[in-house]
C-alpha positions in Angstrom: 131.5 -196.0 46.8 131.0 -192.3 45.9 127.9 -191.2 43.9 129.0 -188.6 41.4 125.5 -187.2 40.8 124.9 -186.9 44.5 128.2 -185.3 45.2 127.7 -182.8 42.4 124.3 -181.9 43.9 125.8 -181.4 47.3 128.3 -179.0 45.9 125.6 -177.1 44.1 123.7 -176.9 47.3 126.7 -175.8 49.3 125.6 -172.1 49.7 122.5 -173.2 51.5 123.8 -175.9 53.8 122.9 -175.4 57.4 123.0 -172.9 60.2 125.9 -170.7 59.2 125.3 -169.9 55.6 128.7 -168.4 55.9 130.2 -166.0 53.4 133.8 -166.9 52.6 135.5 -164.2 54.8 139.0 -165.2 53.4 138.1 -163.3 50.2 135.6 -160.9 51.7 137.3 -159.4 54.8 134.6 -156.8 55.1 132.0 -159.4 56.1 131.6 -159.4 59.9 129.4 -161.6 62.0 127.5 -160.4 65.0 129.2 -162.9 67.3 131.8 -162.8 70.0 135.4 -163.3 68.9 138.2 -164.8 70.9 142.0 -164.5 70.7 142.4 -167.5 68.6 140.9 -165.8 65.5 137.7 -167.6 65.5 134.1 -166.8 66.3 131.8 -168.8 68.6 128.9 -170.5 66.8 125.7 -168.6 66.9 124.1 -170.8 69.5 127.0 -170.0 71.9 126.4 -166.2 71.6 122.6 -166.1 72.3 121.6 -164.1 75.3 121.1 -166.6 78.0 118.0 -165.0 79.4 116.2 -165.3 76.0 116.9 -169.0 76.0 115.7 -169.6 79.5 112.6 -167.5 78.9 111.4 -169.9 76.2 108.0 -171.1 77.2 109.0 -174.7 76.9 111.8 -174.3 79.4 109.6 -172.5 81.9 106.8 -175.0 81.5 108.5 -178.3 81.1 111.9 -177.8 82.7 112.5 -177.2 86.4 115.7 -176.7 88.4 116.5 -179.8 90.4 116.1 -178.9 94.1 117.9 -182.1 95.1 121.1 -180.9 93.3 123.3 -179.4 96.0 126.4 -178.5 93.9 127.9 -175.1 94.3 127.2 -172.8 91.4 130.8 -172.2 90.6 133.2 -173.5 88.0 136.3 -175.2 89.4 139.7 -174.7 87.7 141.4 -177.8 86.2 144.8 -178.3 84.7 145.6 -178.8 81.0 146.5 -182.4 81.8 143.1 -183.1 83.4 141.3 -181.8 80.3 143.4 -184.0 78.0 142.9 -187.0 80.2 139.1 -186.6 80.2 138.9 -186.0 76.5 140.9 -189.2 75.8 138.7 -191.2 78.1 135.5 -190.4 76.2 134.3 -193.4 74.1 134.4 -191.8 70.7 135.9 -192.7 67.3 136.3 -189.1 66.3 139.4 -187.2 67.3 138.8 -185.1 70.4 142.1 -183.1 70.8 142.8 -180.5 73.4 144.1 -177.0 72.4 143.4 -173.4 73.2 140.4 -173.2 70.9 138.8 -176.2 72.5 139.6 -174.8 76.0 138.0 -171.5 75.1 134.8 -173.2 74.1 134.8 -175.4 77.2 135.2 -172.3 79.3 132.3 -170.7 77.5 130.0 -173.6 78.3 131.0 -173.9 81.9 130.9 -170.2 82.8 128.6 -167.9 80.8 126.5 -170.7 79.4 126.0 -172.7 82.5 122.3 -172.2 82.7 122.0 -173.0 79.0 123.9 -176.3 79.6 121.4 -177.1 82.5 118.5 -176.6 80.1 120.1 -178.8 77.4 120.9 -181.5 79.9 117.2 -181.5 80.9 116.1 -182.0 77.3 118.7 -184.7 76.6 116.5 -187.6 77.7 113.8 -186.6 75.3 115.9 -185.9 72.2 119.0 -188.1 72.4 117.3 -191.4 71.8 115.9 -189.9 68.6 119.3 -188.6 67.5 121.1 -191.9 68.3 118.6 -194.1 66.4 118.9 -191.9 63.3 122.7 -191.8 63.4 123.0 -195.5 64.0 120.7 -196.2 61.1 123.2 -194.6 58.7 126.3 -195.9 60.6 127.4 -192.4 61.6 129.4 -191.9 64.8 127.0 -191.5 67.7 129.0 -188.6 69.2 127.5 -186.5 66.4 124.3 -186.5 68.5 125.7 -183.4 70.1 125.8 -181.4 66.9 122.3 -180.0 67.7 123.8 -178.6 70.9 125.9 -176.2 69.0 123.4 -175.8 66.1 120.3 -175.0 68.0 120.9 -175.4 71.8 118.3 -178.2 71.5 115.5 -175.8 70.5 113.4 -177.5 67.7 111.9 -174.2 66.7 115.2 -172.3 66.5 115.8 -170.1 63.5 119.2 -168.7 62.8 119.9 -165.2 61.5 120.0 -166.6 57.9 116.9 -168.7 58.2 118.3 -172.1 59.1 115.6 -173.9 61.1 115.1 -176.7 63.6 117.3 -178.8 65.9 119.8 -179.5 63.0 119.5 -176.1 61.5 118.7 -177.0 57.9 118.5 -174.3 55.3 115.5 -174.5 53.1 117.2 -175.9 49.9 119.3 -178.5 51.7 116.3 -179.6 53.7 114.2 -180.1 50.6 117.1 -182.0 49.0 116.9 -184.4 51.8 113.2 -184.9 51.8 112.1 -182.3 54.3 108.9 -180.6 53.2 108.2 -177.0 54.1 104.8 -175.4 53.6 102.9 -172.5 55.2 101.5 -174.9 57.8 104.3 -177.4 58.3 108.0 -177.4 58.4 109.7 -180.8 58.5 113.0 -179.2 59.5 111.3 -178.7 62.9 110.3 -182.3 63.2 112.8 -184.0 65.6 112.5 -187.4 63.9 112.4 -186.4 60.2 115.2 -183.8 60.6 117.4 -186.3 62.5 117.3 -188.9 59.8 117.9 -186.2 57.1 120.9 -184.9 59.1 122.3 -188.5 59.4 122.0 -189.0 55.7 123.6 -185.7 54.9 126.5 -186.4 57.3 127.0 -189.8 55.7 127.1 -188.2 52.3 129.6 -185.6 53.4 131.9 -188.3 54.7 131.8 -190.0 51.3 133.3 -186.7 50.0 135.9 -185.9 52.6 136.6 -189.1 54.5 137.4 -187.2 57.7 134.8 -186.5 60.4 136.2 -183.2 61.4 136.1 -182.0 57.8 132.5 -183.4 57.7 131.2 -181.3 60.6 133.1 -178.2 59.3 131.4 -178.8 55.9 128.1 -179.2 57.7 128.6 -175.7 59.0 129.9 -173.8 56.0 129.3 -176.1 53.0 131.6 -178.5 51.0 132.9 -175.8 48.6 134.3 -173.7 51.4 136.1 -176.7 52.8 137.6 -177.4 49.3 138.7 -173.8 49.0 140.5 -174.1 52.4 142.1 -177.3 51.3 143.5 -175.7 48.2 144.8 -172.7 50.1 146.5 -175.0 52.6 148.4 -176.7 49.7 146.2 -179.8 49.6 146.3 -180.5 53.3 143.2 -182.5 54.4 143.5 -182.1 58.1 141.1 -179.7 59.8 143.7 -178.1 62.0 146.0 -177.6 59.0 143.2 -175.8 57.0 142.0 -173.9 60.2 143.4 -170.5 59.2 141.7 -170.6 55.8 138.2 -171.3 57.1 135.5 -168.7 57.7 135.7 -167.5 61.3 132.6 -169.2 62.6 133.7 -172.5 61.1 137.0 -172.2 62.9 135.0 -172.2 66.1 132.7 -175.0 65.0 134.8 -178.1 65.5 136.2 -176.8 68.9 132.7 -176.1 69.9 131.6 -179.6 68.9 134.5 -181.1 71.0 133.5 -178.8 73.9 129.8 -179.9 73.7 130.8 -183.5 73.9 133.0 -182.7 76.9 130.5 -180.6 78.8 127.6 -183.0 78.2 129.8 -185.8 79.6 131.6 -184.0 82.5 129.0 -181.5 83.6 129.1 -182.8 87.2 132.8 -182.0 87.5 131.9 -178.4 86.7 129.1 -178.2 89.2 126.4 -177.9 86.6 123.0 -179.3 87.6 120.7 -180.7 84.9 117.1 -179.4 84.9 114.3 -181.8 85.5 112.2 -182.4 82.4 108.5 -182.9 82.5 108.3 -183.8 78.8 107.1 -187.4 78.6 109.8 -189.8 77.7 107.2 -192.3 76.3 105.2 -190.9 73.4 103.3 -192.4 70.5 101.7 -191.2 67.3 98.3 -191.3 65.6 97.5 -190.6 62.0 95.2 -187.7 61.4 93.2 -187.6 58.2 91.3 -184.3 58.6 92.2 -180.7 59.2 92.1 -180.1 62.9 93.5 -177.5 65.3 95.5 -178.1 68.4 92.9 -176.2 70.4 90.2 -178.7 69.4 92.3 -181.6 70.5 93.1 -179.8 73.8 89.5 -179.0 74.5 88.0 -182.4 73.8 90.8 -184.6 75.1 91.8 -182.4 78.1 95.5 -182.2 77.0 97.5 -179.0 77.7 97.9 -177.3 74.3 101.4 -176.2 75.2 102.3 -179.9 75.6 100.8 -180.6 72.2 102.9 -177.8 70.7 106.1 -179.1 72.4 105.6 -182.6 71.0 104.6 -181.4 67.5 106.8 -178.5 66.5 106.5 -179.5 62.8 103.1 -177.7 62.7 103.8 -174.0 62.4 100.2 -172.6 63.0 98.7 -175.0 65.5 96.9 -176.7 62.6 97.3 -180.3 61.4 96.6 -180.3 57.6 95.2 -183.9 57.5 93.0 -183.1 54.4 96.1 -182.6 52.3 97.7 -185.9 53.3 97.6 -188.2 56.4 99.5 -186.4 59.1 101.2 -187.6 62.3 100.2 -186.3 65.7 102.5 -187.1 68.6 101.1 -187.4 72.1 102.1 -188.7 75.5 101.5 -192.5 75.5 99.0 -192.1 78.3 96.9 -189.7 76.2 96.8 -191.8 73.0 93.7 -193.7 74.2 91.9 -190.5 75.0 92.5 -189.2 71.4 91.3 -192.4 69.9 88.1 -192.4 72.0 87.4 -188.8 71.1 88.5 -188.9 67.5 85.0 -188.8 66.0 84.1 -185.9 68.2 87.2 -184.0 67.2 86.5 -184.6 63.5 82.9 -183.5 64.0 84.0 -180.3 65.6 86.7 -179.7 63.0 84.0 -180.1 60.3 81.8 -177.5 62.0 84.6 -175.2 62.7 87.1 -175.4 59.8 90.1 -173.1 59.9 90.1 -170.3 57.4 93.1 -169.6 55.2 94.9 -166.7 56.8 95.5 -163.5 54.9 99.1 -162.4 54.4 100.1 -158.9 55.1 102.5 -158.3 52.2 104.3 -155.4 53.7 105.5 -157.3 56.7 105.1 -161.0 55.6 103.2 -161.6 58.9 100.0 -163.7 59.1 97.0 -161.8 60.3 94.2 -163.6 62.0 91.6 -161.0 62.5 89.4 -162.2 59.6 89.6 -165.8 60.8 88.6 -164.7 64.3 85.7 -162.7 62.9 84.5 -165.6 60.9 84.5 -167.8 64.0 82.6 -165.2 66.0 80.0 -164.8 63.3 79.6 -168.6 62.9 79.1 -169.0 66.6 76.6 -166.2 66.8 74.6 -167.6 63.9 74.6 -171.0 65.4 73.4 -169.7 68.7 69.8 -169.4 67.5 69.7 -173.0 66.2 66.2 -172.1 64.9 64.8 -172.6 68.4 65.6 -176.3 68.5 67.2 -177.9 71.5 70.7 -179.4 71.0 72.4 -182.0 73.1 75.9 -183.2 73.7 77.1 -186.5 75.2 80.0 -186.0 77.5 83.2 -187.8 76.6 86.5 -188.2 78.4 88.4 -184.9 78.6 85.3 -182.7 78.1 84.9 -179.6 80.2 82.0 -177.2 80.5 84.1 -174.4 79.2 85.3 -176.4 76.2 81.7 -177.6 75.4 80.4 -174.0 75.7 83.1 -172.7 73.4 82.3 -175.5 70.9 78.6 -174.7 70.7 78.9 -170.9 70.9 77.3 -170.6 74.3 78.3 -170.0 77.9 79.0 -172.2 80.9 76.3 -170.4 82.9 73.7 -171.0 80.1 74.6 -174.8 80.0 74.3 -175.0 83.8 70.9 -173.3 83.8 69.6 -175.6 81.0 70.7 -178.7 83.0 70.1 -177.6 86.5 73.8 -177.9 87.4 75.1 -176.4 90.6 78.8 -177.0 89.8 81.1 -177.5 86.9 81.4 -181.2 87.6 80.2 -183.4 84.7 80.1 -187.2 84.2 81.3 -189.1 81.2 78.4 -190.6 79.2 75.8 -188.2 80.4 73.8 -186.3 77.8 73.4 -182.6 78.5 71.5 -179.9 76.7 73.6 -177.1 75.2 70.9 -175.1 73.4 
């Protein structure tokens, strides 16, 4: 059953749908996209035109993804016949139509040649993200093959931002994200949350299907908005088949469904094209804890002994390395093996957060960038003032994950000073021992 109010709202939101935010180039021929064109009169989606080195130089890929040394396949792309491609596409267990044509072949060739390293990266991230996507899509009875939409939307980068401001794995524009319950503030962006954004995307895809009743039209509408699809249908004389309205779509949307089919193909048949998945060191098993105070990632890293880059990778929703728990209870995701360490150290983390609260950052209006100099000065001044401590000794009980450098930073002193006060000859410290810090 269709919901008239919901459908009307979707049409009103059409200009701010997702990644493309496409201008209807059928009427405005002067609008040109900074993308590569191919002979079929379509543009590749933005994620297929990114410079490959910029993708591979992402810190997360350098830190948590490694090339598999056991993979001995030649780094070359074999040539296959048209019949072989057709046969493989037909064997894929999908309910969505996966046809073969020149547009699809062009996108497959793109993934298996120029974007081979990008595919390796995405295959390495699959084990972490795909269970999240599948669970959300299944909850709304949406075809599971749509789990590969983020491949063409964001190349599986949760912090990806398109040229028009669409953000996250599913590339939600601000208005559409808010319409589906994704909150965005200066400190948080739910569009970057893999779980929240996946459930929002599943709901949005379901609602689009209630409008169009065809999954190819749904994913085209996901790219350019429902109103652009309706315009194309009218120009095609009422035809409601994607390939019939293809010439009347914006150029990037013409490449969107072929790219989606190609993404399904390459994520299934990468071995046949000698593409080796990267090995991911992102933990498959994670869990969450609820944080009820404002705390910084660095405070968690120092006290619990967890790599701050890992905290960032698992919590991309927080834009400034700050969890705003004072505003409302907030979720922190950690490796399952580190949940106990956080719970054990929670009181210490909150105590440090209370002594060292973050300062609201000033906004440089001319550039819109956040400047941190004042915040850093405040921290230095606070540390310097605390250093005197009115001549009284101060002590710290060592907890799991503590390091001398972290303790020194917390109390505004130095490692050498702590070692002198406690007669320590090395940096080794023992959990439960009380040491003097002032």
